[in-house]
VOBA-970423 format. One record per residue (C-alpha): residue number from 0; residue in three letters; x, y, z. Coordinates in pm, 1 decimal, m for minus. Each point is the difference from the previous one (the first is absolute). Layout:
<sites>
<site><seq>NUM</seq><type>ala</type><east>X</east><north>Y</north><up>Z</up></site>
...
</sites>
This chain:
<sites>
<site><seq>0</seq><type>met</type><east>1383.1</east><north>m826.5</north><up>m1979.9</up></site>
<site><seq>1</seq><type>ile</type><east>m29.3</east><north>282.5</north><up>m251.6</up></site>
<site><seq>2</seq><type>arg</type><east>170.5</east><north>m213.0</north><up>m267.2</up></site>
<site><seq>3</seq><type>gly</type><east>m258.7</east><north>m273.5</north><up>51.3</up></site>
<site><seq>4</seq><type>lys</type><east>m288.9</east><north>243.3</north><up>m40.1</up></site>
<site><seq>5</seq><type>thr</type><east>159.6</east><north>155.9</north><up>m309.2</up></site>
<site><seq>6</seq><type>ala</type><east>58.8</east><north>m341.2</north><up>m155.9</up></site>
<site><seq>7</seq><type>ala</type><east>m359.3</east><north>m101.1</north><up>71.3</up></site>
<site><seq>8</seq><type>ala</type><east>m131.8</east><north>322.7</north><up>m153.8</up></site>
<site><seq>9</seq><type>ile</type><east>215.4</east><north>m52.5</north><up>m310.1</up></site>
<site><seq>10</seq><type>ala</type><east>m122.2</east><north>m359.7</north><up>m30.9</up></site>
<site><seq>11</seq><type>val</type><east>m364.4</east><north>108.7</north><up>27.1</up></site>
<site><seq>12</seq><type>ala</type><east>54.0</east><north>277.6</north><up>m256.6</up></site>
<site><seq>13</seq><type>ala</type><east>170.4</east><north>m245.5</north><up>m238.5</up></site>
<site><seq>14</seq><type>ala</type><east>m290.0</east><north>m245.2</north><up>36.8</up></site>
<site><seq>15</seq><type>ile</type><east>m254.3</east><north>274.7</north><up>m71.5</up></site>
<site><seq>16</seq><type>val</type><east>193.0</east><north>108.1</north><up>m311.4</up></site>
<site><seq>17</seq><type>ala</type><east>22.6</east><north>m361.5</north><up>m121.6</up></site>
<site><seq>18</seq><type>val</type><east>m376.5</east><north>m51.6</north><up>43.6</up></site>
<site><seq>19</seq><type>cys</type><east>m76.0</east><north>328.2</north><up>m179.8</up></site>
<site><seq>20</seq><type>val</type><east>228.5</east><north>m87.1</north><up>m292.6</up></site>
<site><seq>21</seq><type>ala</type><east>m147.1</east><north>m350.3</north><up>m32.0</up></site>
<site><seq>22</seq><type>gly</type><east>m355.7</east><north>134.1</north><up>21.4</up></site>
<site><seq>23</seq><type>ser</type><east>70.5</east><north>267.0</north><up>m260.9</up></site>
<site><seq>24</seq><type>ala</type><east>149.4</east><north>m257.4</north><up>m236.0</up></site>
<site><seq>25</seq><type>trp</type><east>m308.4</east><north>m218.2</north><up>39.7</up></site>
<site><seq>26</seq><type>ile</type><east>m233.9</east><north>293.0</north><up>m68.6</up></site>
<site><seq>27</seq><type>val</type><east>189.6</east><north>101.8</north><up>m313.5</up></site>
<site><seq>28</seq><type>gln</type><east>24.5</east><north>m352.0</north><up>m145.2</up></site>
<site><seq>29</seq><type>ser</type><east>m314.3</east><north>m180.4</north><up>111.9</up></site>
<site><seq>30</seq><type>arg</type><east>m330.0</east><north>19.6</north><up>m184.5</up></site>
<site><seq>31</seq><type>asp</type><east>m162.8</east><north>m106.3</north><up>327.7</up></site>
<site><seq>32</seq><type>ala</type><east>98.7</east><north>333.4</north><up>157.0</up></site>
<site><seq>33</seq><type>trp</type><east>m250.4</east><north>187.0</north><up>m217.8</up></site>
<site><seq>34</seq><type>leu</type><east>m198.5</east><north>129.0</north><up>297.0</up></site>
<site><seq>35</seq><type>val</type><east>308.4</east><north>149.0</north><up>166.8</up></site>
<site><seq>36</seq><type>lys</type><east>107.2</east><north>154.2</north><up>m332.5</up></site>
<site><seq>37</seq><type>ser</type><east>m348.6</east><north>145.1</north><up>m45.0</up></site>
<site><seq>38</seq><type>val</type><east>11.3</east><north>174.3</north><up>337.4</up></site>
<site><seq>39</seq><type>val</type><east>349.6</east><north>138.2</north><up>m69.4</up></site>
<site><seq>40</seq><type>asp</type><east>m105.4</east><north>113.6</north><up>m350.3</up></site>
<site><seq>41</seq><type>arg</type><east>m295.7</east><north>193.2</north><up>140.4</up></site>
<site><seq>42</seq><type>ile</type><east>203.0</east><north>195.5</north><up>254.9</up></site>
<site><seq>43</seq><type>ala</type><east>334.0</east><north>35.9</north><up>m183.3</up></site>
<site><seq>44</seq><type>pro</type><east>50.1</east><north>360.4</north><up>m117.2</up></site>
<site><seq>45</seq><type>trp</type><east>252.6</east><north>m107.2</north><up>m266.6</up></site>
<site><seq>46</seq><type>ser</type><east>m252.7</east><north>m222.7</north><up>m178.4</up></site>
<site><seq>47</seq><type>ala</type><east>m191.8</east><north>208.9</north><up>m254.5</up></site>
<site><seq>48</seq><type>pro</type><east>m322.6</east><north>m133.4</north><up>m156.3</up></site>
<site><seq>49</seq><type>ala</type><east>29.9</east><north>m126.9</north><up>m357.1</up></site>
<site><seq>50</seq><type>val</type><east>m263.3</east><north>m92.9</north><up>m258.6</up></site>
<site><seq>51</seq><type>leu</type><east>53.8</east><north>m353.6</north><up>m131.3</up></site>
<site><seq>52</seq><type>tyr</type><east>m171.5</east><north>m225.9</north><up>m250.4</up></site>
<site><seq>53</seq><type>ala</type><east>m8.4</east><north>m377.2</north><up>m42.5</up></site>
<site><seq>54</seq><type>glu</type><east>m186.8</east><north>m283.0</north><up>m160.7</up></site>
<site><seq>55</seq><type>thr</type><east>m250.7</east><north>m150.0</north><up>240.6</up></site>
<site><seq>56</seq><type>pro</type><east>160.3</east><north>m312.1</north><up>146.2</up></site>
<site><seq>57</seq><type>asp</type><east>m169.8</east><north>m336.3</north><up>12.6</up></site>
<site><seq>58</seq><type>ala</type><east>m258.1</east><north>1.1</north><up>281.5</up></site>
<site><seq>59</seq><type>gln</type><east>151.9</east><north>m313.9</north><up>153.4</up></site>
<site><seq>60</seq><type>ser</type><east>355.9</east><north>142.8</north><up>2.5</up></site>
<site><seq>61</seq><type>tyr</type><east>m31.9</east><north>160.6</north><up>344.8</up></site>
<site><seq>62</seq><type>phe</type><east>275.0</east><north>m96.2</north><up>245.5</up></site>
<site><seq>63</seq><type>gln</type><east>m194.4</east><north>56.4</north><up>320.0</up></site>
<site><seq>64</seq><type>val</type><east>m362.6</east><north>10.6</north><up>107.2</up></site>
<site><seq>65</seq><type>tyr</type><east>m132.6</east><north>112.5</north><up>336.6</up></site>
<site><seq>66</seq><type>asp</type><east>m335.9</east><north>81.0</north><up>162.1</up></site>
<site><seq>67</seq><type>asp</type><east>m105.0</east><north>361.6</north><up>10.7</up></site>
<site><seq>68</seq><type>ala</type><east>m63.6</east><north>171.5</north><up>333.8</up></site>
<site><seq>69</seq><type>thr</type><east>m365.3</east><north>m109.3</north><up>10.7</up></site>
<site><seq>70</seq><type>gly</type><east>70.7</east><north>m359.4</north><up>m99.8</up></site>
<site><seq>71</seq><type>ala</type><east>m265.9</east><north>25.0</north><up>m271.3</up></site>
<site><seq>72</seq><type>tyr</type><east>240.0</east><north>20.6</north><up>m296.6</up></site>
<site><seq>73</seq><type>glu</type><east>348.0</east><north>m103.4</north><up>m102.8</up></site>
<site><seq>74</seq><type>asn</type><east>270.0</east><north>237.9</north><up>m122.3</up></site>
<site><seq>75</seq><type>tyr</type><east>237.4</east><north>m115.5</north><up>m274.6</up></site>
<site><seq>76</seq><type>val</type><east>362.3</east><north>116.6</north><up>m24.1</up></site>
<site><seq>77</seq><type>tyr</type><east>162.6</east><north>9.1</north><up>m344.7</up></site>
<site><seq>78</seq><type>glu</type><east>350.5</east><north>78.0</north><up>m117.7</up></site>
<site><seq>79</seq><type>val</type><east>m27.7</east><north>199.4</north><up>m322.7</up></site>
<site><seq>80</seq><type>gln</type><east>264.3</east><north>93.2</north><up>m257.1</up></site>
<site><seq>81</seq><type>ala</type><east>m96.2</east><north>357.5</north><up>m92.1</up></site>
<site><seq>82</seq><type>his</type><east>136.6</east><north>283.3</north><up>m216.0</up></site>
<site><seq>83</seq><type>asp</type><east>m2.1</east><north>375.7</north><up>30.3</up></site>
<site><seq>84</seq><type>ala</type><east>m64.4</east><north>243.9</north><up>m288.4</up></site>
<site><seq>85</seq><type>glu</type><east>368.6</east><north>m14.9</north><up>m102.0</up></site>
<site><seq>86</seq><type>gly</type><east>m12.0</east><north>m381.3</north><up>m19.6</up></site>
<site><seq>87</seq><type>asn</type><east>207.2</east><north>m60.4</north><up>313.9</up></site>
<site><seq>88</seq><type>glu</type><east>m87.4</east><north>m332.8</north><up>163.8</up></site>
<site><seq>89</seq><type>arg</type><east>m91.6</east><north>m28.5</north><up>364.3</up></site>
<site><seq>90</seq><type>arg</type><east>m121.2</east><north>m293.5</north><up>207.8</up></site>
<site><seq>91</seq><type>val</type><east>m278.0</east><north>100.7</north><up>238.6</up></site>
<site><seq>92</seq><type>val</type><east>m244.3</east><north>m162.0</north><up>240.2</up></site>
<site><seq>93</seq><type>leu</type><east>m373.2</east><north>46.0</north><up>m53.0</up></site>
<site><seq>94</seq><type>val</type><east>m263.6</east><north>m101.1</north><up>254.1</up></site>
<site><seq>95</seq><type>ser</type><east>m343.1</east><north>m70.2</north><up>m145.7</up></site>
<site><seq>96</seq><type>phe</type><east>m243.7</east><north>45.7</north><up>286.4</up></site>
<site><seq>97</seq><type>gly</type><east>m290.4</east><north>m242.7</north><up>12.3</up></site>
<site><seq>98</seq><type>thr</type><east>42.6</east><north>m155.9</north><up>m343.6</up></site>
<site><seq>99</seq><type>met</type><east>250.5</east><north>m146.6</north><up>m242.5</up></site>
<site><seq>100</seq><type>leu</type><east>104.8</east><north>210.9</north><up>m296.5</up></site>
<site><seq>101</seq><type>asp</type><east>m232.5</east><north>m9.3</north><up>m300.5</up></site>
<site><seq>102</seq><type>glu</type><east>186.2</east><north>m163.1</north><up>m289.1</up></site>
<site><seq>103</seq><type>thr</type><east>m255.7</east><north>132.7</north><up>m248.1</up></site>
<site><seq>104</seq><type>glu</type><east>133.5</east><north>350.5</north><up>67.1</up></site>
<site><seq>105</seq><type>pro</type><east>317.3</east><north>23.0</north><up>m209.1</up></site>
<site><seq>106</seq><type>phe</type><east>208.5</east><north>258.9</north><up>183.4</up></site>
<site><seq>107</seq><type>leu</type><east>63.1</east><north>169.9</north><up>332.7</up></site>
<site><seq>108</seq><type>ala</type><east>79.6</east><north>366.2</north><up>65.7</up></site>
<site><seq>109</seq><type>met</type><east>159.3</east><north>45.6</north><up>342.5</up></site>
<site><seq>110</seq><type>val</type><east>153.9</east><north>259.5</north><up>227.4</up></site>
<site><seq>111</seq><type>ala</type><east>294.7</east><north>m146.6</north><up>188.2</up></site>
<site><seq>112</seq><type>lys</type><east>214.8</east><north>130.8</north><up>277.7</up></site>
<site><seq>113</seq><type>gly</type><east>314.2</east><north>m208.2</north><up>32.9</up></site>
<site><seq>114</seq><type>ser</type><east>m97.1</east><north>m358.4</north><up>m77.6</up></site>
<site><seq>115</seq><type>ser</type><east>m356.4</east><north>36.9</north><up>127.3</up></site>
<site><seq>116</seq><type>ile</type><east>m309.5</east><north>84.8</north><up>m200.8</up></site>
<site><seq>117</seq><type>gln</type><east>m195.4</east><north>280.3</north><up>167.5</up></site>
<site><seq>118</seq><type>thr</type><east>m293.4</east><north>10.9</north><up>m244.6</up></site>
<site><seq>119</seq><type>trp</type><east>m86.0</east><north>m188.8</north><up>m315.6</up></site>
<site><seq>120</seq><type>glu</type><east>m270.8</east><north>m43.1</north><up>m260.3</up></site>
<site><seq>121</seq><type>tyr</type><east>m56.5</east><north>m200.1</north><up>m313.9</up></site>
<site><seq>122</seq><type>ala</type><east>104.7</east><north>170.7</north><up>m323.3</up></site>
<site><seq>123</seq><type>glu</type><east>m90.0</east><north>m45.0</north><up>m365.7</up></site>
<site><seq>124</seq><type>ser</type><east>349.5</east><north>41.6</north><up>m144.9</up></site>
<site><seq>125</seq><type>leu</type><east>367.1</east><north>48.2</north><up>74.1</up></site>
<site><seq>126</seq><type>glu</type><east>70.8</east><north>286.2</north><up>m240.6</up></site>
<site><seq>127</seq><type>cys</type><east>294.8</east><north>117.6</north><up>206.5</up></site>
<site><seq>128</seq><type>leu</type><east>192.0</east><north>m326.7</north><up>m37.8</up></site>
<site><seq>129</seq><type>pro</type><east>228.7</east><north>m103.4</north><up>m284.0</up></site>
<site><seq>130</seq><type>val</type><east>m179.4</east><north>m227.6</north><up>m248.6</up></site>
<site><seq>131</seq><type>ser</type><east>211.7</east><north>m300.6</north><up>102.9</up></site>
<site><seq>132</seq><type>asp</type><east>m132.9</east><north>26.2</north><up>357.5</up></site>
<site><seq>133</seq><type>ser</type><east>m370.4</east><north>20.6</north><up>m78.8</up></site>
<site><seq>134</seq><type>ala</type><east>m235.3</east><north>m293.3</north><up>m47.4</up></site>
<site><seq>135</seq><type>gly</type><east>71.6</east><north>m177.4</north><up>m325.8</up></site>
<site><seq>136</seq><type>gly</type><east>321.9</east><north>196.1</north><up>m48.8</up></site>
<site><seq>137</seq><type>ala</type><east>303.7</east><north>m152.0</north><up>m166.4</up></site>
</sites>
């Protein structure tokens, strides 16, 4: 009887581990897991904030849109290829609340934690980036 209970407990533990591994792999690889990543990024102590810069993406290039909490506006989710002051590339997710990004604004300055943008604003230039990464660069 004890062997049966032990075997059942081992089977349940193995199933839980398998589900956790599969879920973790999905979160790491899937762009659709941006909300889960955002929550983890906000609470993870190992994820330090970083200042990033990028060209403003095309307003229509969002990969998800959803209603805000009031239902009055739509929020647009963008994947942005950004750079830090040293020129290191990083792909991050930016949520524009209530409106699409303004393509007439050339650049974005952002604070990211992990792969999630915490705050952002439009910027006039990308002085911190190598010339080849700025608008019109070679």
